[in-house]
C-alpha positions in Angstrom: -24.0 108.1 14.2 -27.1 110.4 14.7 -28.4 110.5 17.6 -32.0 108.3 18.0 -35.2 110.2 18.1 -36.9 110.7 21.1 -40.5 109.3 21.4 -41.6 112.7 22.4 -40.2 114.1 19.2 -42.2 111.9 17.0 -45.7 113.5 16.0 -48.6 112.9 18.1 -50.6 111.3 15.3 -47.7 109.1 14.2 -47.3 107.7 17.8 -51.0 106.8 17.5 -50.7 105.3 14.5 -47.7 103.1 15.4 -49.6 101.9 18.7 -52.8 101.1 17.0 -50.7 99.1 14.1 -49.5 97.3 17.4 -52.5 96.4 18.5 -53.7 95.2 15.2 -50.6 92.9 14.9 -51.1 91.8 18.7 -54.8 90.9 18.2 -54.3 89.0 15.1 -51.6 86.8 16.3 -53.7 86.1 18.8 -56.7 84.8 16.9 -54.3 83.4 14.2 -53.0 80.9 17.3 -56.4 80.3 18.4 -58.5 79.7 15.5 -56.0 79.2 12.6 -54.6 81.7 9.8 -57.1 80.9 7.7 -60.2 80.7 9.8 -59.6 84.7 10.6 -60.8 87.0 9.1 -60.2 91.0 8.7 -63.1 91.7 10.0 -62.6 89.9 13.1 -59.5 91.1 13.8 -61.0 94.6 13.7 -63.9 93.8 15.9 -61.0 92.4 18.6 -59.4 95.7 18.2 -62.6 97.7 18.7 -61.9 99.5 15.1 -64.1 99.2 11.7 -62.8 97.1 8.8 -62.3 100.5 7.0 -60.1 101.6 9.5 -58.2 98.4 9.7 -57.4 98.4 5.9 -56.0 102.3 6.6 -53.3 100.5 8.5 -52.7 97.1 7.4 -52.8 95.9 3.4 -54.1 92.5 4.4 -53.8 90.1 7.0 -50.9 88.2 5.6 -48.9 91.7 6.6 -49.5 90.7 9.8 -48.0 87.7 10.4 -44.9 88.7 8.5 -44.2 92.2 10.3 -42.3 90.9 12.9 -39.9 88.6 10.6 -39.4 91.5 8.2 -38.0 93.4 11.1 -36.0 90.8 12.3 -34.6 90.3 8.7 -33.2 93.7 8.6 -31.8 93.5 12.4 -29.6 90.6 11.2 -28.3 92.5 8.1 -27.9 95.6 10.4 -26.3 93.6 13.2 -23.6 92.4 11.0 -22.8 95.3 9.6 -22.3 97.2 12.9 -20.0 94.2 14.2 -16.2 94.8 14.5 -14.7 94.2 11.3 -11.5 92.4 13.6 -13.9 89.6 14.8 -13.9 86.0 12.8 -16.2 86.8 9.8 -18.0 83.4 10.5 -18.4 84.2 14.2 -19.9 87.6 13.4 -22.5 86.2 10.8 -23.7 83.4 13.5 -23.7 86.4 16.1 -25.9 88.5 14.2 -28.4 85.7 13.3 -28.3 84.8 17.0 -29.0 88.3 18.3 -32.3 88.1 16.6 -33.5 84.7 18.1 -31.6 85.6 21.6 -34.7 88.4 22.3 -37.2 85.8 22.6 -35.5 83.5 25.2 -37.3 85.3 28.2 -40.8 85.5 26.1 -41.7 82.0 26.3 -45.6 82.5 26.5 -45.3 85.1 23.6 -43.1 83.1 21.5 -45.5 80.1 21.7 -48.6 82.1 20.7 -46.1 83.2 17.9 -45.2 80.0 16.8 -49.0 78.6 16.8 -50.3 81.5 15.0 -47.7 81.0 12.1 -47.3 77.3 12.5 -51.1 77.7 11.0 -50.3 79.5 8.3 -49.9 78.2 4.7 -46.5 76.7 3.6 -46.1 79.6 1.1 -46.5 82.2 3.7 -44.4 80.5 6.3 -41.8 80.5 3.7 -42.0 84.2 3.2 -41.0 84.9 6.8 -37.7 83.3 6.1 -35.0 85.6 4.9 -35.4 87.0 0.9 -33.0 86.6 -1.5 -32.5 90.5 -1.1 -31.4 89.8 2.5 -29.2 87.0 1.5 -27.5 89.5 -1.1 -27.2 92.1 1.5 -25.1 89.7 3.8 -23.1 88.2 1.1 -21.9 91.9 0.4 -21.3 92.7 4.1 -19.2 89.6 4.0 -17.5 90.0 0.8 -16.3 93.2 2.3 -15.2 91.6 5.4 -13.3 88.7 3.8 -11.5 91.5 1.5 -10.3 91.1 -2.1 -7.9 88.3 -1.8 -10.6 85.7 -0.9 -12.5 84.0 -3.6 -15.5 85.3 -4.8 -17.8 82.1 -3.9 -16.2 82.3 -0.4 -18.9 84.8 1.1 -21.7 83.4 -0.8 -21.2 79.7 0.2 -20.8 81.1 4.1 -23.7 83.1 4.1 -25.9 80.4 2.4 -25.0 77.9 4.5 -25.5 79.9 7.7 -28.8 81.2 6.5 -30.0 77.5 5.6 -29.2 75.9 8.7 -31.0 78.8 10.7 -33.7 78.5 8.5 -33.9 74.9 8.7 -33.5 74.9 12.7 -36.2 77.5 12.5 -38.8 74.9 10.4 -38.0 72.4 12.8 -39.0 74.1 15.6 -42.3 75.6 14.2 -43.5 72.3 12.7 -41.7 69.1 14.4 -39.7 69.7 18.1 -40.4 72.4 20.5 -38.4 70.6 23.5 -36.0 73.1 22.8 -36.0 77.0 22.3 -35.7 78.5 18.9 -32.5 80.1 19.9 -31.2 76.8 21.4 -31.7 75.3 18.3 -30.5 77.8 15.8 -27.0 78.0 18.1 -26.4 74.2 17.4 -27.7 74.4 13.8 -25.0 77.4 13.5 -22.2 75.3 15.1 -23.2 72.4 13.1 -22.1 74.3 10.0 -19.1 76.1 11.4 -17.5 72.9 12.4 -18.4 70.8 9.4 -21.7 68.6 9.4 -19.3 65.5 8.3 -17.5 66.0 11.9 -20.3 64.9 13.8 -23.7 64.5 14.2 -24.9 66.2 17.6 -22.9 68.9 19.5 
């Protein structure tokens, strides 16, 4: 595995671009949470950061991308976590752990997660749906699971396992986003994945 690039090795201009993009994302999420996604203009986001609208569009194609950027990074992380897991581990457990690795990162950031939840909850349904795993993400997970299961496993097995686990995680996310925030997203996701692994018809609540 190649050594990771140190921050000092990254050109200054690129570091400045990355920092400004992070500032734009942070300001946008706060505004979306406070005023609602549809009520916030790109001009308002640019003003909050202290940049011109033209500078804004040099860094961000549209405000939808500001809401989806973090979830896109998270989706890639889930796939990478599964690929990096030990081949000796049980496949379903590895898949669940890969999904939970992402939600576990937010356990200690209660305030930040709540701001992001309000921002995402205010977005149009199509945009909220776009924040979930894409067909391409699922196909990558299915391919990784199929490789782990081996040629002796039925062709359908990898797809059924991945789709079931992903559906459970996505439903937990949607439930937390719009219905019930009494439990952290990580806990709800863990419960949902456990429900799938045990079999839905074997019980209702863990």
